[in-house]
C-alpha positions as protocol buffer text, in pm:
chain_id: "A"
residue {
  index: 1
  type: MET
  ca { x: 0 y: 0 z: 0 }
}
residue {
  index: 2
  type: HIS
  ca { x: 283 y: 239 z: 75 }
}
residue {
  index: 3
  type: ALA
  ca { x: 469 y: 199 z: -255 }
}
residue {
  index: 4
  type: PRO
  ca { x: 181 y: 303 z: -483 }
}
residue {
  index: 5
  type: ARG
  ca { x: 112 y: 604 z: -265 }
}
residue {
  index: 6
  type: ALA
  ca { x: 474 y: 718 z: -300 }
}
residue {
  index: 7
  type: ASP
  ca { x: 459 y: 669 z: -675 }
}
residue {
  index: 8
  type: VAL
  ca { x: 142 y: 878 z: -705 }
}
residue {
  index: 9
  type: SER
  ca { x: 296 y: 1165 z: -513 }
}
residue {
  index: 10
  type: ALA
  ca { x: 621 y: 1153 z: -708 }
}
residue {
  index: 11
  type: GLY
  ca { x: 452 y: 1160 z: -1048 }
}
residue {
  index: 12
  type: PRO
  ca { x: 284 y: 1499 z: -1018 }
}
residue {
  index: 13
  type: ARG
  ca { x: 602 y: 1650 z: -875 }
}
residue {
  index: 14
  type: ARG
  ca { x: 803 y: 1544 z: -1178 }
}
residue {
  index: 15
  type: PHE
  ca { x: 528 y: 1677 z: -1402 }
}
residue {
  index: 16
  type: HIS
  ca { x: 521 y: 2017 z: -1231 }
}
residue {
  index: 17
  type: ARG
  ca { x: 895 y: 2059 z: -1181 }
}
residue {
  index: 18
  type: GLY
  ca { x: 936 y: 2300 z: -1474 }
}
residue {
  index: 19
  type: ARG
  ca { x: 636 y: 2504 z: -1366 }
}
residue {
  index: 20
  type: ALA
  ca { x: 769 y: 2525 z: -1011 }
}
residue {
  index: 21
  type: ARG
  ca { x: 1105 y: 2644 z: -1140 }
}
residue {
  index: 22
  type: LEU
  ca { x: 938 y: 2923 z: -1338 }
}
residue {
  index: 23
  type: LEU
  ca { x: 738 y: 3027 z: -1034 }
}
residue {
  index: 24
  type: ALA
  ca { x: 1055 y: 3030 z: -823 }
}
residue {
  index: 25
  type: LEU
  ca { x: 1231 y: 3250 z: -1078 }
}
residue {
  index: 26
  type: ALA
  ca { x: 929 y: 3481 z: -1089 }
}
residue {
  index: 27
  type: THR
  ca { x: 937 y: 3507 z: -710 }
}
residue {
  index: 28
  type: LEU
  ca { x: 1306 y: 3594 z: -710 }
}
residue {
  index: 29
  type: ALA
  ca { x: 1254 y: 3853 z: -985 }
}
residue {
  index: 30
  type: CYS
  ca { x: 972 y: 4016 z: -787 }
}
residue {
  index: 31
  type: VAL
  ca { x: 1175 y: 4020 z: -466 }
}
residue {
  index: 32
  type: SER
  ca { x: 1474 y: 4169 z: -648 }
}
residue {
  index: 33
  type: TYR
  ca { x: 1252 y: 4440 z: -795 }
}
residue {
  index: 34
  type: CYS
  ca { x: 1111 y: 4530 z: -453 }
}
residue {
  index: 35
  type: ILE
  ca { x: 1455 y: 4549 z: -293 }
}
residue {
  index: 36
  type: ALA
  ca { x: 1598 y: 4755 z: -579 }
}
residue {
  index: 37
  type: THR
  ca { x: 1302 y: 4994 z: -570 }
}
residue {
  index: 38
  type: VAL
  ca { x: 1323 y: 5058 z: -197 }
}
residue {
  index: 39
  type: ILE
  ca { x: 1700 y: 5111 z: -216 }
}
residue {
  index: 40
  type: ALA
  ca { x: 1653 y: 5353 z: -504 }
}
residue {
  index: 41
  type: LEU
  ca { x: 1386 y: 5544 z: -313 }
}
residue {
  index: 42
  type: HIS
  ca { x: 1630 y: 5600 z: -29 }
}
residue {
  index: 43
  type: ALA
  ca { x: 1851 y: 5787 z: -275 }
}
residue {
  index: 44
  type: LEU
  ca { x: 1567 y: 5960 z: -462 }
}
residue {
  index: 45
  type: ARG
  ca { x: 1386 y: 6075 z: -146 }
}
residue {
  index: 46
  type: PRO
  ca { x: 1651 y: 6206 z: 96 }
}
residue {
  index: 47
  type: ASP
  ca { x: 1372 y: 6399 z: 271 }
}
residue {
  index: 48
  type: VAL
  ca { x: 1244 y: 6072 z: 420 }
}
residue {
  index: 49
  type: ASP
  ca { x: 1457 y: 5990 z: 724 }
}
residue {
  index: 50
  type: PRO
  ca { x: 1516 y: 5611 z: 710 }
}
residue {
  index: 51
  type: ILE
  ca { x: 1571 y: 5597 z: 1086 }
}
residue {
  index: 52
  type: GLN
  ca { x: 1253 y: 5771 z: 1194 }
}
residue {
  index: 53
  type: ARG
  ca { x: 1003 y: 5743 z: 911 }
}
residue {
  index: 54
  type: ALA
  ca { x: 828 y: 5433 z: 783 }
}
residue {
  index: 55
  type: VAL
  ca { x: 890 y: 5294 z: 437 }
}
residue {
  index: 56
  type: SER
  ca { x: 523 y: 5362 z: 356 }
}
residue {
  index: 57
  type: ASP
  ca { x: 601 y: 5734 z: 360 }
}
residue {
  index: 58
  type: TYR
  ca { x: 759 y: 5685 z: 18 }
}
residue {
  index: 59
  type: ALA
  ca { x: 405 y: 5643 z: -118 }
}
residue {
  index: 60
  type: VAL
  ca { x: 330 y: 6008 z: -37 }
}
residue {
  index: 61
  type: GLY
  ca { x: 492 y: 6265 z: -265 }
}
residue {
  index: 62
  type: ARG
  ca { x: 746 y: 6223 z: -542 }
}
residue {
  index: 63
  type: TYR
  ca { x: 797 y: 5872 z: -679 }
}
residue {
  index: 64
  type: GLY
  ca { x: 498 y: 5749 z: -482 }
}
residue {
  index: 65
  type: ALA
  ca { x: 389 y: 5542 z: -781 }
}
residue {
  index: 66
  type: ALA
  ca { x: 720 y: 5354 z: -771 }
}
residue {
  index: 67
  type: PHE
  ca { x: 661 y: 5247 z: -412 }
}
residue {
  index: 68
  type: THR
  ca { x: 301 y: 5151 z: -488 }
}
residue {
  index: 69
  type: ALA
  ca { x: 424 y: 4937 z: -777 }
}
residue {
  index: 70
  type: ALA
  ca { x: 671 y: 4766 z: -542 }
}
residue {
  index: 71
  type: LEU
  ca { x: 384 y: 4671 z: -311 }
}
residue {
  index: 72
  type: VAL
  ca { x: 195 y: 4517 z: -603 }
}
residue {
  index: 73
  type: VAL
  ca { x: 506 y: 4327 z: -710 }
}
residue {
  index: 74
  type: ARG
  ca { x: 558 y: 4204 z: -353 }
}
residue {
  index: 75
  type: ALA
  ca { x: 207 y: 4065 z: -359 }
}
residue {
  index: 76
  type: ALA
  ca { x: 289 y: 3892 z: -687 }
}
residue {
  index: 77
  type: ALA
  ca { x: 598 y: 3737 z: -523 }
}
residue {
  index: 78
  type: ALA
  ca { x: 383 y: 3587 z: -248 }
}
residue {
  index: 79
  type: VAL
  ca { x: 134 y: 3450 z: -498 }
}
residue {
  index: 80
  type: CYS
  ca { x: 406 y: 3296 z: -715 }
}
residue {
  index: 81
  type: LEU
  ca { x: 572 y: 3136 z: -413 }
}
residue {
  index: 82
  type: GLY
  ca { x: 241 y: 2994 z: -293 }
}
residue {
  index: 83
  type: PHE
  ca { x: 167 y: 2836 z: -631 }
}
residue {
  index: 84
  type: GLY
  ca { x: 523 y: 2706 z: -646 }
}
residue {
  index: 85
  type: LEU
  ca { x: 490 y: 2532 z: -310 }
}
residue {
  index: 86
  type: VAL
  ca { x: 165 y: 2374 z: -425 }
}
residue {
  index: 87
  type: GLN
  ca { x: 353 y: 2227 z: -724 }
}
residue {
  index: 88
  type: THR
  ca { x: 623 y: 2063 z: -512 }
}
residue {
  index: 89
  type: LEU
  ca { x: 485 y: 1977 z: -169 }
}
residue {
  index: 90
  type: THR
  ca { x: 302 y: 1644 z: -131 }
}
residue {
  index: 91
  type: VAL
  ca { x: 156 y: 1740 z: 208 }
}
residue {
  index: 92
  type: ARG
  ca { x: -137 y: 1974 z: 250 }
}
residue {
  index: 93
  type: THR
  ca { x: -34 y: 2334 z: 196 }
}
residue {
  index: 94
  type: ARG
  ca { x: -367 y: 2510 z: 244 }
}
residue {
  index: 95
  type: LEU
  ca { x: -257 y: 2693 z: 559 }
}
residue {
  index: 96
  type: VAL
  ca { x: 69 y: 2814 z: 402 }
}
residue {
  index: 97
  type: VAL
  ca { x: -107 y: 2920 z: 83 }
}
residue {
  index: 98
  type: ALA
  ca { x: -385 y: 3093 z: 278 }
}
residue {
  index: 99
  type: LEU
  ca { x: -133 y: 3291 z: 486 }
}
residue {
  index: 100
  type: LEU
  ca { x: 61 y: 3390 z: 174 }
}
residue {
  index: 101
  type: ALA
  ca { x: -268 y: 3497 z: 15 }
}
residue {
  index: 102
  type: ILE
  ca { x: -349 y: 3713 z: 319 }
}
residue {
  index: 103
  type: TYR
  ca { x: 1 y: 3859 z: 302 }
}
residue {
  index: 104
  type: ALA
  ca { x: -43 y: 3941 z: -67 }
}
residue {
  index: 105
  type: LEU
  ca { x: -393 y: 4086 z: -17 }
}
residue {
  index: 106
  type: CYS
  ca { x: -277 y: 4305 z: 271 }
}
residue {
  index: 107
  type: GLY
  ca { x: 5 y: 4432 z: 51 }
}
residue {
  index: 108
  type: LEU
  ca { x: -240 y: 4530 z: -221 }
}
residue {
  index: 109
  type: LEU
  ca { x: -467 y: 4702 z: 31 }
}
residue {
  index: 110
  type: ILE
  ca { x: -168 y: 4889 z: 173 }
}
residue {
  index: 111
  type: ALA
  ca { x: -119 y: 5027 z: -177 }
}
residue {
  index: 112
  type: VAL
  ca { x: -487 y: 5125 z: -199 }
}
residue {
  index: 113
  type: PHE
  ca { x: -487 y: 5293 z: 144 }
}
residue {
  index: 114
  type: PRO
  ca { x: -165 y: 5500 z: 166 }
}
residue {
  index: 115
  type: ALA
  ca { x: -19 y: 5615 z: 495 }
}
residue {
  index: 116
  type: ASP
  ca { x: -85 y: 5957 z: 640 }
}
residue {
  index: 117
  type: GLY
  ca { x: 199 y: 6199 z: 585 }
}
residue {
  index: 118
  type: PRO
  ca { x: 420 y: 6308 z: 878 }
}
residue {
  index: 119
  type: GLY
  ca { x: 253 y: 6560 z: 1105 }
}
residue {
  index: 120
  type: VAL
  ca { x: -90 y: 6495 z: 951 }
}
residue {
  index: 121
  type: PRO
  ca { x: -375 y: 6397 z: 1188 }
}
residue {
  index: 122
  type: HIS
  ca { x: -478 y: 6034 z: 1157 }
}
residue {
  index: 123
  type: THR
  ca { x: -740 y: 5973 z: 891 }
}
residue {
  index: 124
  type: PHE
  ca { x: -957 y: 5672 z: 813 }
}
residue {
  index: 125
  type: VAL
  ca { x: -732 y: 5590 z: 518 }
}
residue {
  index: 126
  type: GLY
  ca { x: -417 y: 5616 z: 728 }
}
residue {
  index: 127
  type: ILE
  ca { x: -556 y: 5401 z: 1010 }
}
residue {
  index: 128
  type: THR
  ca { x: -673 y: 5142 z: 757 }
}
residue {
  index: 129
  type: HIS
  ca { x: -322 y: 5142 z: 614 }
}
residue {
  index: 130
  type: LEU
  ca { x: -175 y: 5067 z: 957 }
}
residue {
  index: 131
  type: LEU
  ca { x: -420 y: 4783 z: 1017 }
}
residue {
  index: 132
  type: PHE
  ca { x: -339 y: 4615 z: 687 }
}
residue {
  index: 133
  type: ALA
  ca { x: 33 y: 4670 z: 742 }
}
residue {
  index: 134
  type: GLY
  ca { x: 6 y: 4490 z: 1076 }
}
residue {
  index: 135
  type: GLY
  ca { x: -190 y: 4211 z: 911 }
}
residue {
  index: 136
  type: SER
  ca { x: 79 y: 4179 z: 648 }
}
residue {
  index: 137
  type: PHE
  ca { x: 354 y: 4151 z: 910 }
}
residue {
  index: 138
  type: LEU
  ca { x: 167 y: 3885 z: 1107 }
}
residue {
  index: 139
  type: ALA
  ca { x: 66 y: 3685 z: 800 }
}
residue {
  index: 140
  type: VAL
  ca { x: 416 y: 3649 z: 656 }
}
residue {
  index: 141
  type: THR
  ca { x: 558 y: 3557 z: 999 }
}
residue {
  index: 142
  type: ALA
  ca { x: 293 y: 3289 z: 1046 }
}
residue {
  index: 143
  type: ALA
  ca { x: 349 y: 3168 z: 689 }
}
residue {
  index: 144
  type: ALA
  ca { x: 720 y: 3122 z: 760 }
}
residue {
  index: 145
  type: PHE
  ca { x: 649 y: 2892 z: 1056 }
}
residue {
  index: 146
  type: ALA
  ca { x: 366 y: 2707 z: 881 }
}
residue {
  index: 147
  type: ALA
  ca { x: 590 y: 2642 z: 582 }
}
residue {
  index: 148
  type: ALA
  ca { x: 874 y: 2514 z: 802 }
}
residue {
  index: 149
  type: HIS
  ca { x: 633 y: 2271 z: 968 }
}
residue {
  index: 150
  type: ALA
  ca { x: 504 y: 2151 z: 631 }
}
residue {
  index: 151
  type: PHE
  ca { x: 859 y: 2103 z: 500 }
}
residue {
  index: 152
  type: GLY
  ca { x: 929 y: 1856 z: 779 }
}
residue {
  index: 153
  type: ARG
  ca { x: 652 y: 1626 z: 654 }
}
residue {
  index: 154
  type: ASP
  ca { x: 764 y: 1626 z: 291 }
}
residue {
  index: 155
  type: PRO
  ca { x: 1051 y: 1403 z: 165 }
}
residue {
  index: 156
  type: LEU
  ca { x: 1189 y: 1657 z: -81 }
}
residue {
  index: 157
  type: TRP
  ca { x: 1165 y: 1956 z: 152 }
}
residue {
  index: 158
  type: HIS
  ca { x: 1260 y: 1781 z: 478 }
}
residue {
  index: 159
  type: PRO
  ca { x: 1636 y: 1861 z: 448 }
}
residue {
  index: 160
  type: PHE
  ca { x: 1542 y: 2230 z: 433 }
}
residue {
  index: 161
  type: GLN
  ca { x: 1331 y: 2226 z: 750 }
}
residue {
  index: 162
  type: ARG
  ca { x: 1604 y: 2336 z: 992 }
}
residue {
  index: 163
  type: ALA
  ca { x: 1701 y: 2624 z: 768 }
}
residue {
  index: 164
  type: ALA
  ca { x: 1332 y: 2709 z: 726 }
}
residue {
  index: 165
  type: TYR
  ca { x: 1280 y: 2727 z: 1101 }
}
residue {
  index: 166
  type: ALA
  ca { x: 1592 y: 2944 z: 1134 }
}
residue {
  index: 167
  type: LEU
  ca { x: 1453 y: 3177 z: 869 }
}
residue {
  index: 168
  type: ALA
  ca { x: 1115 y: 3182 z: 1044 }
}
residue {
  index: 169
  type: LEU
  ca { x: 1284 y: 3279 z: 1370 }
}
residue {
  index: 170
  type: LEU
  ca { x: 1468 y: 3553 z: 1179 }
}
residue {
  index: 171
  type: VAL
  ca { x: 1135 y: 3690 z: 1054 }
}
residue {
  index: 172
  type: LEU
  ca { x: 993 y: 3667 z: 1406 }
}
residue {
  index: 173
  type: ALA
  ca { x: 1293 y: 3859 z: 1540 }
}
residue {
  index: 174
  type: GLY
  ca { x: 1226 y: 4127 z: 1280 }
}
residue {
  index: 175
  type: LEU
  ca { x: 863 y: 4143 z: 1388 }
}
residue {
  index: 176
  type: ALA
  ca { x: 968 y: 4170 z: 1753 }
}
residue {
  index: 177
  type: THR
  ca { x: 1204 y: 4454 z: 1664 }
}
residue {
  index: 178
  type: GLN
  ca { x: 917 y: 4635 z: 1496 }
}
residue {
  index: 179
  type: ALA
  ca { x: 692 y: 4578 z: 1797 }
}
residue {
  index: 180
  type: VAL
  ca { x: 953 y: 4710 z: 2039 }
}
residue {
  index: 181
  type: ALA
  ca { x: 1000 y: 5022 z: 1829 }
}
residue {
  index: 182
  type: LEU
  ca { x: 626 y: 5089 z: 1819 }
}
residue {
  index: 183
  type: ILE
  ca { x: 537 y: 5003 z: 2178 }
}
residue {
  index: 184
  type: LEU
  ca { x: 839 y: 5063 z: 2400 }
}
residue {
  index: 185
  type: LEU
  ca { x: 1006 y: 5349 z: 2212 }
}
residue {
  index: 186
  type: PRO
  ca { x: 869 y: 5682 z: 2091 }
}
residue {
  index: 187
  type: PHE
  ca { x: 689 y: 5630 z: 1760 }
}
residue {
  index: 188
  type: THR
  ca { x: 915 y: 5865 z: 1565 }
}
residue {
  index: 189
  type: SER
  ca { x: 1252 y: 5757 z: 1707 }
}
residue {
  index: 190
  type: LEU
  ca { x: 1355 y: 5423 z: 1557 }
}
residue {
  index: 191
  type: ASN
  ca { x: 1035 y: 5308 z: 1389 }
}
residue {
  index: 192
  type: GLY
  ca { x: 1175 y: 5354 z: 1039 }
}
residue {
  index: 193
  type: LEU
  ca { x: 1488 y: 5153 z: 1112 }
}
residue {
  index: 194
  type: ALA
  ca { x: 1290 y: 4876 z: 1283 }
}
residue {
  index: 195
  type: GLU
  ca { x: 1051 y: 4847 z: 991 }
}
residue {
  index: 196
  type: ARG
  ca { x: 1339 y: 4825 z: 745 }
}
residue {
  index: 197
  type: ILE
  ca { x: 1493 y: 4545 z: 953 }
}
residue {
  index: 198
  type: PHE
  ca { x: 1166 y: 4354 z: 936 }
}
residue {
  index: 199
  type: ILE
  ca { x: 1133 y: 4411 z: 561 }
}
residue {
  index: 200
  type: ALA
  ca { x: 1486 y: 4276 z: 517 }
}
residue {
  index: 201
  type: THR
  ca { x: 1391 y: 3958 z: 707 }
}
residue {
  index: 202
  type: GLU
  ca { x: 1070 y: 3897 z: 511 }
}
residue {
  index: 203
  type: MET
  ca { x: 1246 y: 3953 z: 179 }
}
residue {
  index: 204
  type: THR
  ca { x: 1521 y: 3714 z: 291 }
}
residue {
  index: 205
  type: TRP
  ca { x: 1260 y: 3448 z: 370 }
}
residue {
  index: 206
  type: LEU
  ca { x: 1080 y: 3486 z: 38 }
}
residue {
  index: 207
  type: ALA
  ca { x: 1407 y: 3471 z: -156 }
}
residue {
  index: 208
  type: ALA
  ca { x: 1549 y: 3175 z: 40 }
}
residue {
  index: 209
  type: VAL
  ca { x: 1238 y: 2961 z: -4 }
}
residue {
  index: 210
  type: ALA
  ca { x: 1223 y: 3055 z: -373 }
}
residue {
  index: 211
  type: ILE
  ca { x: 1586 y: 2950 z: -419 }
}
residue {
  index: 212
  type: ARG
  ca { x: 1514 y: 2616 z: -252 }
}
residue {
  index: 213
  type: LEU
  ca { x: 1204 y: 2581 z: -472 }
}
């Protein structure tokens, strides 16, 4: 009974290997675009203090469309990675895919509801932006741990489980850094730096899993 089951699971994976590779390359291309865009915005918008101000402030003012496009591309990276995992994992991936979908959707809604500018009273749009940003942070962190757990139950992905858990802990550390900056420190002191640390961890996770894919 066990041999036929293994054969059935191996067949679809061989069939979808090329598709998974394309999705992995698409994920890496999207991640690279996001990283390059944010780095470029640091040079193009010297008025935005990277230590104090959030990355979302790049959406307000000059080159705002470039940052909005990066959010859309980040959502595409999450979608591509989710589909790629479906092509290669033999275990159920609904939780991982659902969390990546939430992460992607929150990213799109962040683009729709831009942040309030510095010194501007909080508006409905700005508060909505913060809520979806928080949802995005939590979703990708949960997705990292859910994926690591799923990898341990799959023969092809099992060797990557330890690295996956290490990456998940890295993302969690980034989230904790962001939380400390928001809760324990003044909002305008190190919030920008903390958010950039978290973004670096989530981009690292997306890229690392895509490379393994």
